[in-house]
Every structure is written in structure tokens, then in C-alpha cells.
C-alpha positions as CSV (number, residue, x, y, z in Angstrom):
1,M,11.7,-107.3,21.7
2,A,13.5,-108.1,24.9
3,D,16.6,-106.0,25.6
4,I,19.9,-107.8,26.2
5,A,19.9,-107.1,29.9
6,T,16.5,-108.8,30.4
7,L,17.5,-111.7,28.2
8,V,20.8,-112.4,30.0
9,R,19.4,-111.9,33.5
10,S,16.3,-114.1,32.7
11,A,18.5,-116.8,31.0
12,R,20.9,-116.9,33.9
13,R,18.2,-117.0,36.6
14,S,16.1,-119.6,34.7
15,R,19.1,-122.0,35.1
16,G,19.7,-121.0,38.7
17,L,23.2,-119.6,38.0
18,T,25.0,-116.9,39.8
19,Q,26.8,-114.2,37.8
20,R,30.1,-115.9,38.9
21,E,28.9,-119.2,37.5
22,L,27.8,-117.6,34.3
23,S,31.2,-115.9,34.1
24,A,33.0,-119.3,34.3
25,R,30.7,-120.8,31.7
26,S,30.9,-117.9,29.2
27,R,34.6,-117.1,30.0
28,L,33.7,-113.4,30.5
29,A,34.4,-111.4,33.6
30,Q,31.7,-111.3,36.3
31,P,31.8,-107.5,36.5
32,R,31.0,-107.3,32.8
33,I,28.0,-109.5,33.3
34,A,26.8,-107.3,36.2
35,L,27.2,-104.2,33.9
36,T,25.3,-105.9,31.2
37,E,22.4,-107.0,33.5
38,K,22.1,-103.5,34.9
39,R,22.0,-101.9,31.4
40,R,25.2,-100.0,32.1
41,E,27.0,-101.7,29.2
42,D,25.6,-102.6,25.9
43,P,27.4,-105.7,24.8
44,R,28.4,-106.6,21.3
45,F,26.4,-109.2,19.6
46,G,29.0,-111.9,20.0
47,T,29.2,-111.1,23.8
48,A,25.5,-111.4,24.1
49,I,25.6,-114.8,22.3
50,R,28.3,-116.0,24.6
51,L,26.4,-115.0,27.7
52,L,23.2,-116.6,26.6
53,A,25.1,-119.8,25.5
54,G,26.8,-119.9,28.9
55,A,23.3,-120.1,30.4
56,G,22.2,-122.8,28.0
57,H,20.2,-120.5,25.8
58,R,20.3,-119.4,22.1
59,L,19.2,-116.2,20.5
60,Y,16.7,-116.4,17.7
61,A,15.1,-113.6,15.6
62,A,11.3,-113.5,15.1
63,P,9.4,-111.4,12.7
64,T,7.8,-109.1,15.3
65,T,8.4,-105.7,16.7
66,R,6.3,-106.3,19.8
67,D,7.9,-106.5,23.3
68,D,7.9,-110.0,24.8
69,V,6.5,-111.1,28.1
70,A,9.8,-111.0,30.0
71,T,10.4,-107.3,29.0
72,I,6.9,-106.2,29.9
73,A,7.1,-108.2,33.2
74,A,10.2,-106.2,34.1
75,D,8.1,-103.0,33.5
76,I,5.4,-104.5,35.8
77,R,8.0,-105.2,38.4
78,Y,9.1,-101.5,38.4
79,A,5.5,-100.4,38.7
80,V,4.9,-102.8,41.6
81,Q,8.1,-101.5,43.3
82,A,6.8,-98.0,42.9
83,D,3.4,-99.1,44.4
84,D,1.7,-98.0,41.2
85,A,-1.0,-100.7,40.5
86,Q,-2.6,-98.6,37.8
87,L,0.7,-98.5,35.8
88,A,1.2,-102.3,36.4
89,L,-2.2,-103.0,35.1
90,R,-1.5,-100.8,32.0
91,H,1.6,-102.9,31.4
92,L,-0.4,-106.2,31.8
93,I,-2.9,-104.9,29.3
94,Q,-0.1,-104.0,26.9
95,M,1.2,-107.6,27.3
96,N,-2.2,-108.9,26.5
97,D,-2.5,-106.6,23.4
98,N,1.0,-107.8,22.2
99,L,0.0,-111.5,22.6
100,V,-3.4,-110.9,20.9
101,A,-1.7,-109.1,18.0
102,E,0.3,-112.2,17.1
103,R,-0.9,-115.6,16.0
104,G,0.4,-119.2,16.4
105,L,4.0,-119.7,17.2
106,L,4.8,-116.0,17.1
107,R,2.5,-115.7,20.1
108,G,4.4,-118.5,21.8
109,I,7.8,-116.9,21.0
110,L,6.7,-113.7,22.9
111,A,6.2,-115.9,26.0
112,V,9.1,-118.3,25.8
113,T,11.6,-116.4,27.9
114,E,10.8,-116.8,31.6
115,P,10.1,-113.4,33.2
116,E,11.7,-112.5,36.5
117,S,9.5,-112.2,39.5
118,T,7.7,-108.9,39.9
119,G,8.1,-109.2,43.7
120,S,4.4,-109.9,44.0
121,K,2.9,-113.4,43.9
122,T,-0.4,-112.0,42.6
123,W,1.2,-110.2,39.7
124,D,3.5,-113.2,38.9
125,A,0.4,-115.4,38.9
126,A,-1.5,-112.9,36.7
127,I,1.3,-112.9,34.1
128,A,1.4,-116.7,34.0
129,A,-2.4,-116.8,33.7
130,L,-2.4,-114.2,30.9
131,V,0.2,-116.2,28.9
132,A,-1.8,-119.4,29.4
133,Y,-5.1,-117.7,28.4
134,R,-3.7,-116.3,25.2
135,L,-1.5,-119.3,24.2
136,N,-4.4,-121.7,24.8
137,Q,-6.5,-119.8,22.4
138,D,-4.1,-120.7,19.6
139,G,-3.3,-124.2,20.8
140,V,0.3,-123.2,21.4
141,P,2.2,-125.2,24.1
142,L,2.8,-123.3,27.3
143,P,6.3,-122.6,28.4
144,E,7.2,-124.6,31.6
145,W,7.5,-121.4,33.7
146,A,3.8,-120.6,33.1
147,N,2.7,-123.7,35.1
148,E,5.2,-123.5,37.9
149,E,3.8,-123.7,41.4
150,S,5.4,-120.4,42.4
151,R,3.0,-118.8,39.9
152,V,-0.1,-120.2,41.4
153,L,-1.8,-118.5,44.4
154,K,-2.8,-120.9,47.3
155,R,-5.9,-118.8,47.9
156,A,-7.8,-116.9,45.1
157,R,-7.6,-113.2,45.3
158,P,-8.5,-110.3,43.1
159,L,-5.9,-108.3,41.1
160,R,-6.8,-105.1,42.8
161,V,-5.9,-101.8,41.3
162,D,-8.4,-99.7,43.2
163,P,-9.7,-100.8,46.6
164,A,-13.2,-99.7,45.4
165,D,-13.1,-102.2,42.5
166,A,-15.7,-104.9,42.7
167,V,-14.4,-108.5,42.9
168,P,-15.5,-110.5,39.9
169,S,-17.5,-113.7,40.3
170,P,-15.7,-116.9,39.0
171,A,-18.1,-116.9,36.0
172,D,-16.6,-113.5,34.9
173,V,-13.0,-114.7,35.2
174,P,-11.1,-116.7,32.4
175,Q,-10.4,-120.3,33.5
176,E,-6.6,-119.8,33.2
177,F,-6.8,-117.0,35.8
178,L,-9.0,-119.1,38.1
179,D,-6.5,-122.0,37.8
180,R,-3.8,-119.7,39.1
181,G,-5.9,-118.0,41.8
182,V,-6.2,-114.6,40.2
183,L,-9.6,-113.0,40.0
184,L,-9.6,-110.6,37.0
185,W,-12.6,-109.5,35.0
186,R,-12.6,-111.1,31.5
187,D,-13.6,-107.6,30.1
188,T,-10.2,-106.2,31.3
189,L,-8.5,-108.3,28.6
190,E,-10.7,-107.2,25.8
191,S,-8.9,-103.9,25.1
192,V,-7.8,-104.9,21.6
């Protein structure tokens, strides 16, 4: 489940809004939005609804206890910032496991909120590729963000965790990863 900070920040950014613009739309003070997004203030339910509505989003409940893609992408971002590729990969595998554990529309619900950039084009492309790979398996429509050009690498490159890792051949990479320019062994995604 996404936390309120991730939901509000993702909703605001997906609409290209500044905190000041969201403040005007939701009729809440901009400093309060900043505190919410930085997890320094846990807003009441009604406040969270107003913030999301101000960004043109609604909050729905789904019968799952698994973290969504946007929440795990934030974890990947922190690992990338800490230059910890091993941890980033563990989070990507957890994202994969969460998607695999759900079926049909629940799988799609976990991917509906656009994740923020990790700060790495390769990791951003890998997240989009993973969502496409798992949603395509159930015939669930992809969220628009998963096909954005910013989430496709111009030149294929491996998702390197260890410089000694061998680069997979295209035959060993899921098509959705090839389409986004990320070379990742198919076996990496078979942890469930």
C-alpha cells in the first residue's frame, strides 16, 4: 500500500503541478503540502482526499496488503541515491513478487500510480518494463506512464548490479525489457 506522502507527491507530479498550484486547487496551505510530502505530517483522511482531488485523483481501496509500484520505486530511488545497486535490485524483485502474487485487475491496481523517477534512466526503464511484463501476462491494460518515452532507453544496456555480471543475450531477456532497452536475465524475475 502506498503511503500518503508517495500518493500525494506522485499525483501532484503526474499532473505537472507545483506545491503552490496544488495548494490553490485543494485550498490547503503550501507548507502543509510540503510537510505531507516529506512525511513530517500525517494528514487526516479528509485532508489526503482533498490533496488527491486537487491533483485530479481519487483514492480507492483494493483488497491487497502488498506495496504498490510507486512505493517500491521510491525505495529503489533511495537505494540508487545511496549507490546500492544490490538493494535496488532486491526492491525490484520485491516489486516483481508483489505483482506476481496478484491476478487480473488487482495486479493493475498495484501499477496504476505513476512512480517518481529514481534518478536513473536505466532503473526507470526497468520499472516500466517490469510492469509491462507482468500486466501483459494477465492481459491487463498498461498505465500510460509505463509507455512514456522517458522510460525507454535510446541504447540497450544491462541492469548492472555487479560489474562482473555477464550481459544477457536478447533471447534471455523478456520482450518488454528489450522494448525499453533494459537487458535483464529472465531468470532474475523467477524468484516467486
